[in-house]
C-alpha positions as CSV (number, residue, x, y, z in Angstrom):
1,M,20.8,-98.2,47.6
2,T,23.3,-95.8,48.8
3,T,23.2,-92.0,48.1
4,R,26.4,-90.2,47.4
5,P,26.5,-86.7,48.9
6,I,27.0,-83.7,46.4
7,S,30.3,-82.0,47.0
8,R,30.7,-78.2,47.5
9,L,32.9,-78.1,44.4
10,S,30.1,-79.4,42.2
11,L,27.7,-76.8,43.6
12,A,30.1,-74.0,43.0
13,S,30.8,-75.1,39.5
14,G,27.1,-75.2,38.7
15,F,26.5,-71.8,40.1
16,W,29.2,-70.1,38.1
17,L,28.1,-72.0,35.0
18,A,24.6,-70.7,35.4
19,A,25.8,-67.2,36.1
20,G,28.0,-67.2,33.0
21,L,25.1,-68.5,30.8
22,A,22.8,-65.7,32.2
23,L,25.5,-63.1,31.5
24,V,25.9,-64.3,27.9
25,L,22.1,-64.3,27.4
26,G,21.9,-60.8,28.9
27,I,24.6,-59.5,26.6
28,A,23.0,-61.1,23.6
29,W,19.6,-59.7,24.6
30,L,21.1,-56.2,24.9
31,A,23.0,-56.5,21.6
32,W,20.0,-57.8,19.7
33,P,18.8,-55.1,17.2
34,R,15.4,-53.6,18.3
35,P,12.9,-52.0,15.9
36,L,13.4,-48.3,15.4
37,K,10.5,-46.2,16.6
38,V,9.1,-44.1,13.7
39,Q,6.1,-41.9,12.9
40,T,4.0,-43.1,10.0
41,E,1.2,-41.8,7.9
42,P,-0.8,-43.4,5.2
43,V,-0.9,-42.5,1.5
44,D,-4.4,-41.3,0.8
45,R,-6.5,-39.5,-1.8
46,G,-7.6,-35.8,-1.6
47,P,-7.1,-32.3,-3.0
48,V,-3.7,-30.9,-3.7
49,A,-3.2,-27.3,-4.8
50,M,0.1,-25.6,-5.8
51,T,0.0,-22.0,-4.5
52,L,2.1,-18.8,-4.2
53,V,2.0,-16.7,-1.0
54,D,3.1,-13.1,-0.6
55,E,2.2,-10.0,1.3
56,G,-0.5,-7.7,-0.1
57,K,-2.3,-4.5,0.8
58,T,-5.9,-3.6,0.4
59,R,-7.0,-0.4,-1.4
60,I,-10.2,1.2,-2.5
61,H,-10.1,1.4,-6.3
62,D,-11.4,4.9,-6.6
63,V,-10.2,7.3,-3.9
64,F,-11.4,10.9,-4.3
65,T,-9.3,13.7,-2.8
66,L,-11.4,16.8,-2.5
67,V,-9.6,20.1,-2.5
68,A,-10.6,23.7,-1.9
69,P,-11.8,25.2,-5.2
70,V,-11.0,28.8,-4.0
71,G,-9.0,30.3,-1.3
72,G,-11.1,31.2,1.8
73,D,-11.9,30.6,5.4
74,L,-12.6,26.9,5.9
75,R,-15.3,26.1,8.4
76,R,-14.4,23.4,10.9
77,M,-15.1,19.9,9.6
78,T,-18.0,18.1,11.2
79,L,-17.3,14.7,9.5
80,H,-15.0,12.1,10.9
81,A,-13.0,9.2,9.3
82,G,-15.4,6.3,8.7
83,D,-18.6,8.4,8.4
84,A,-20.9,7.5,5.5
85,V,-21.5,10.2,2.8
86,A,-23.9,10.4,0.0
87,R,-23.3,11.6,-3.5
88,G,-23.7,15.4,-3.6
89,Q,-23.5,15.8,0.2
90,V,-21.7,18.9,1.4
91,V,-18.5,17.9,3.1
92,A,-16.8,21.3,3.5
93,T,-17.7,24.9,3.5
94,L,-15.5,27.9,2.8
95,G,-16.4,31.5,3.5
96,P,-14.6,34.7,2.3
97,A,-11.3,35.2,4.1
98,D,-11.0,38.2,6.4
99,P,-8.7,41.0,5.0
100,S,-5.2,40.9,6.3
101,L,-4.1,43.6,8.7
102,L,-1.2,46.0,7.9
103,D,1.8,45.9,10.2
104,A,3.5,49.1,11.2
105,R,6.3,48.9,8.7
106,T,4.0,48.1,5.8
107,A,1.6,50.9,6.8
108,A,4.5,53.5,7.0
109,A,5.7,52.5,3.5
110,A,2.2,52.7,2.1
111,N,1.6,56.1,3.6
112,A,4.9,57.3,2.2
113,A,3.9,56.1,-1.2
114,V,0.6,58.1,-0.9
115,S,2.5,61.2,0.0
116,A,5.0,60.8,-2.9
117,T,2.2,60.1,-5.3
118,R,0.3,63.2,-4.2
119,A,3.4,65.3,-4.7
120,G,3.8,63.9,-8.2
121,L,0.1,64.6,-8.9
122,A,0.5,68.2,-7.8
123,S,3.5,68.6,-10.1
124,A,1.6,67.1,-13.0
125,E,-1.3,69.4,-12.4
126,A,1.0,72.4,-12.4
127,D,2.5,71.3,-15.7
128,A,-0.9,70.9,-17.1
129,D,-2.0,74.4,-16.1
130,L,1.2,75.8,-17.7
131,A,0.5,73.8,-20.9
132,Q,-3.1,75.1,-21.0
133,R,-2.0,78.7,-20.8
134,D,0.7,78.2,-23.4
135,Q,-1.8,76.6,-25.7
136,A,-4.3,79.5,-25.2
137,R,-1.6,82.1,-26.0
138,V,-0.4,80.3,-29.1
139,A,-4.0,80.0,-30.3
140,R,-4.5,83.8,-30.0
141,L,-1.3,84.5,-31.9
142,A,-2.2,82.1,-34.6
143,A,-5.6,83.8,-35.0
144,Q,-3.8,87.1,-35.5
145,G,-1.4,85.6,-38.0
146,Y,1.6,85.8,-35.7
147,A,2.0,82.1,-35.0
148,S,2.3,79.2,-37.4
149,R,-0.1,76.3,-37.6
150,A,2.8,74.0,-36.6
151,A,3.3,76.0,-33.4
152,L,-0.4,75.6,-32.6
153,D,-0.3,71.9,-33.2
154,A,2.7,71.5,-30.9
155,A,0.9,73.5,-28.1
156,D,-2.2,71.3,-28.5
157,A,-0.1,68.1,-28.2
158,A,1.8,69.4,-25.1
159,L,-1.6,70.1,-23.4
160,R,-2.9,66.7,-24.2
161,A,0.3,65.0,-22.8
162,A,0.1,67.1,-19.6
163,R,-3.5,66.1,-19.0
164,A,-2.7,62.4,-19.6
165,H,0.1,62.7,-17.1
166,V,-2.3,64.1,-14.6
167,A,-4.7,61.2,-15.2
168,A,-1.9,58.7,-14.7
169,R,-0.8,60.4,-11.4
170,K,-4.4,60.3,-10.1
171,A,-4.6,56.5,-10.8
172,E,-1.3,56.0,-9.0
173,L,-2.7,57.9,-6.1
174,A,-5.8,55.8,-5.9
175,G,-3.7,52.6,-5.9
176,A,-1.4,53.9,-3.2
177,Q,-4.4,55.0,-1.0
178,A,-5.9,51.5,-1.5
179,Q,-2.7,49.9,-0.3
180,A,-2.5,52.2,2.7
181,S,-6.1,51.7,3.8
182,Q,-7.6,48.5,5.5
183,P,-9.3,46.5,2.7
184,A,-13.0,45.6,3.2
185,A,-14.1,42.0,3.5
186,A,-14.8,40.2,0.3
187,S,-18.4,40.3,-0.9
188,R,-18.7,36.7,-2.3
189,G,-20.8,34.2,-0.3
190,E,-19.9,30.8,1.0
191,T,-18.5,28.1,-1.3
192,V,-19.4,24.5,-0.6
193,V,-17.5,21.3,-1.5
194,R,-19.7,18.3,-2.3
195,S,-18.9,14.6,-2.5
196,P,-18.7,13.4,-6.1
197,T,-19.7,9.8,-5.0
198,G,-21.3,7.8,-2.2
199,G,-19.0,6.0,0.2
200,R,-17.1,6.7,3.4
201,V,-14.7,9.3,4.6
202,L,-11.2,7.7,4.6
203,R,-9.2,10.6,5.9
204,I,-9.8,14.2,7.1
205,L,-6.8,16.1,5.7
206,Q,-7.8,19.6,7.0
207,E,-9.9,19.1,10.1
208,S,-9.5,22.5,11.9
209,G,-11.0,25.7,10.5
210,G,-8.8,28.4,9.1
211,V,-7.8,30.2,5.9
212,V,-6.7,27.8,3.2
213,A,-5.4,28.4,-0.3
214,A,-7.1,27.2,-3.5
215,G,-6.1,23.6,-4.2
216,T,-5.5,22.7,-0.5
217,P,-6.5,18.9,0.0
218,L,-9.4,18.7,2.5
219,V,-10.8,15.2,2.7
220,E,-10.5,11.7,1.0
221,I,-13.6,9.7,0.2
222,G,-13.9,6.2,-1.2
223,D,-16.5,3.4,-1.6
224,P,-15.5,0.3,0.4
225,A,-17.5,-1.8,-2.1
226,G,-14.7,-1.2,-4.6
227,L,-12.1,-2.7,-2.3
228,E,-9.3,-4.6,-4.0
229,V,-5.9,-6.1,-3.0
230,V,-2.5,-5.5,-4.6
231,A,0.3,-8.0,-3.9
232,D,3.9,-7.6,-5.1
233,F,5.1,-11.0,-6.3
234,L,8.6,-11.7,-7.6
235,S,8.6,-11.4,-11.4
236,Q,9.4,-15.1,-11.9
237,D,6.4,-16.0,-9.7
238,A,4.1,-13.5,-11.3
239,M,4.7,-15.1,-14.7
240,Q,2.8,-18.2,-13.5
241,V,-0.2,-16.2,-12.3
242,R,-3.2,-15.9,-14.7
243,P,-6.2,-13.6,-14.5
244,G,-9.2,-15.4,-13.0
245,A,-7.1,-17.7,-10.8
246,R,-8.6,-18.5,-7.4
247,A,-7.1,-16.9,-4.4
248,V,-7.7,-16.4,-0.7
249,L,-6.7,-13.6,1.8
250,E,-5.1,-14.9,5.0
251,G,-3.5,-13.2,8.0
252,W,-6.0,-10.3,8.0
253,G,-6.8,-10.7,11.7
254,G,-9.9,-12.9,11.4
255,D,-11.2,-16.3,10.3
256,P,-11.9,-17.9,7.9
257,P,-9.8,-16.9,4.8
258,I,-11.5,-14.4,2.5
259,P,-12.1,-15.7,-1.0
260,A,-10.8,-13.6,-3.9
261,S,-9.7,-14.0,-7.5
262,V,-6.9,-12.5,-9.7
263,L,-8.2,-9.5,-11.6
264,R,-5.0,-8.7,-13.6
265,V,-1.2,-8.9,-13.5
266,E,0.4,-5.5,-14.1
267,P,2.6,-5.4,-17.2
268,Y,5.6,-3.8,-15.6
269,A,8.0,-4.6,-12.8
270,R,9.5,-2.4,-10.1
271,T,12.9,-2.8,-8.5
272,R,12.7,-3.2,-4.7
273,T,15.3,-3.9,-2.1
274,S,14.6,-6.7,0.3
275,A,15.3,-6.7,4.0
276,L,18.5,-8.5,3.2
277,G,19.6,-5.8,0.9
278,V,19.0,-7.8,-2.3
279,E,17.4,-6.0,-5.3
280,E,14.3,-7.8,-6.5
281,Q,12.0,-7.3,-9.5
282,R,8.4,-7.1,-8.1
283,V,5.2,-7.2,-10.2
284,G,1.8,-6.0,-8.9
285,V,-0.9,-8.6,-8.9
286,I,-4.4,-7.1,-8.5
287,L,-7.1,-9.2,-6.8
288,R,-10.8,-8.5,-6.2
289,L,-12.9,-9.9,-3.4
290,S,-15.4,-12.5,-4.4
291,D,-17.8,-11.2,-1.7
292,P,-16.9,-7.7,-0.3
293,A,-19.5,-8.2,2.4
294,S,-17.4,-11.1,3.8
295,A,-14.6,-8.7,4.9
296,P,-16.4,-6.0,6.9
297,S,-13.3,-5.2,9.0
298,L,-11.0,-4.5,6.1
299,G,-10.3,-1.0,5.0
300,H,-8.0,1.0,2.8
301,G,-4.3,0.2,3.2
302,F,-4.7,-3.0,5.4
303,R,-2.0,-5.7,5.3
304,V,-3.0,-9.2,4.3
305,D,-1.3,-12.4,3.1
306,V,-2.3,-13.4,-0.5
307,R,-2.4,-17.1,-1.5
308,V,-2.9,-17.6,-5.2
309,T,-3.7,-21.1,-6.6
310,L,-1.6,-21.9,-9.7
311,S,-2.9,-25.5,-10.3
312,E,-5.0,-27.9,-8.4
313,V,-6.0,-31.6,-8.4
314,T,-9.2,-32.3,-6.6
315,D,-8.9,-36.1,-6.1
316,A,-5.2,-37.0,-6.2
317,L,-3.2,-39.9,-4.8
318,R,-1.0,-38.0,-2.3
319,V,1.9,-38.6,0.0
320,P,3.0,-36.4,2.9
321,A,5.8,-34.0,1.8
322,D,7.6,-34.8,5.1
323,A,8.1,-38.4,4.0
324,L,10.1,-37.6,0.9
325,V,13.9,-38.1,0.7
326,R,16.3,-37.5,-2.1
327,Q,17.5,-40.5,-4.1
328,G,19.9,-39.3,-6.8
329,D,18.0,-37.0,-9.1
330,G,14.6,-38.3,-7.9
331,W,12.6,-38.9,-4.8
332,A,11.9,-41.9,-2.6
333,V,10.0,-42.8,0.6
334,Y,10.5,-45.4,3.3
335,R,7.4,-47.6,3.0
336,V,6.6,-49.8,6.0
337,Q,6.1,-53.4,4.9
338,G,6.2,-56.4,7.2
339,G,7.7,-54.4,10.1
340,R,10.6,-53.2,8.0
341,A,11.3,-49.9,6.2
342,R,11.7,-50.4,2.5
343,L,13.2,-47.6,0.4
344,T,10.8,-47.1,-2.4
345,P,11.4,-44.8,-5.4
346,V,8.4,-42.6,-6.3
347,R,7.4,-40.2,-9.0
348,I,5.7,-37.0,-7.8
349,G,3.8,-34.1,-9.3
350,I,2.6,-30.8,-8.0
351,G,2.4,-30.2,-4.3
352,D,1.3,-27.9,-1.5
353,D,2.5,-27.2,2.0
354,R,1.7,-30.7,3.2
355,H,1.3,-33.1,0.3
356,R,2.7,-34.1,-3.1
357,V,0.8,-35.8,-5.9
358,V,2.0,-39.4,-6.4
359,L,2.4,-40.3,-10.1
360,G,3.8,-43.8,-9.5
361,G,5.5,-46.1,-6.9
362,L,2.8,-46.1,-4.2
363,S,-0.8,-47.1,-3.6
364,A,-3.5,-45.7,-1.4
365,G,-3.2,-47.1,2.1
366,D,0.6,-47.6,2.1
367,Q,2.2,-46.5,5.3
368,V,5.2,-44.2,4.9
369,V,7.8,-43.0,7.5
370,L,7.6,-39.3,8.3
371,Y,10.8,-37.3,9.0
372,P,13.1,-40.3,8.3
373,A,16.3,-40.1,10.2
374,A,19.7,-40.2,8.4
375,T,20.5,-43.4,10.3
376,L,17.4,-45.2,8.8
377,K,18.5,-47.8,6.3
378,D,16.6,-49.8,3.7
379,G,15.2,-53.0,5.3
380,A,15.6,-51.7,8.9
381,R,13.1,-53.0,11.4
382,V,10.7,-50.3,12.5
383,S,7.7,-49.9,14.8
384,S,5.2,-47.1,15.1
């Protein structure tokens, strides 16, 4: 049996044929559609609550501002903000104010007034002496029958008027002398200001001693046990809030959230301008803490975030809100089934920040695509 040698042409042909086949296979492999990498999450059961969130501010319900009942010399305050006070405790003391000193100009004017009043008094006394002599002379003539009764009555009246004028001038002199002299210190004793309630000092409004006028605010006192929160909601949001609704306070600088409840919704709205310059109608929603002892760090005027629960389902079939996409006027999700993403219409109910209640279209355990890309199509191959 004879063997025929393989020619170089045959070897070259086979090599190029194999290379071409490998190239075609490589191109086909590269062009073959691969599964799209996606992030998935299962549909499960759990609580879903629809809430409203807005900024709020704490306040003590009853804040008492104590004022000076009389003018006087306020003694320096010994209390400080945060100090506890009992009902009836003395919080401020006022003594009689020292008399004011006369300056040179005022003293000169007062002394001139005294001199002028003394001169007027001397003139009035001279007129009174003359009126007295005239009256005595008319009385003697009347007794002798040389003066009429009318003349005697006129002389008596002139004497009485002159004496009254002297008395008035003496009173004016006493007043002028009082103005010119340094007044003596008031004789009244100390006046104390007592706390009308137990609580804590919120602010010292007049810490340093000194003379104060009647009605000057001195200190603010309130009871932290009466702490409440007021939040300004948009009027259309406040319409959905009901007294007794459950709420929590967040963003207060500590953990966990502080439980609270809605006490009342104020019946009037105020116009406020937002940071963007838009006028908004805001309504005050008042909340009370469920347990004031759970918020020992909160005080009057602290900022918090208020989250009010409008409605809640404790055991709902829920889908992640990040899996929902618009489909016409409704909603849909991409459900992963057999390695492919199937666009599935769903009916949804209330929702919170993370989930929506599923009313139809999905079952517990279904895997749905989170954050579906715009390029994802119905039936596309996916892998997680």
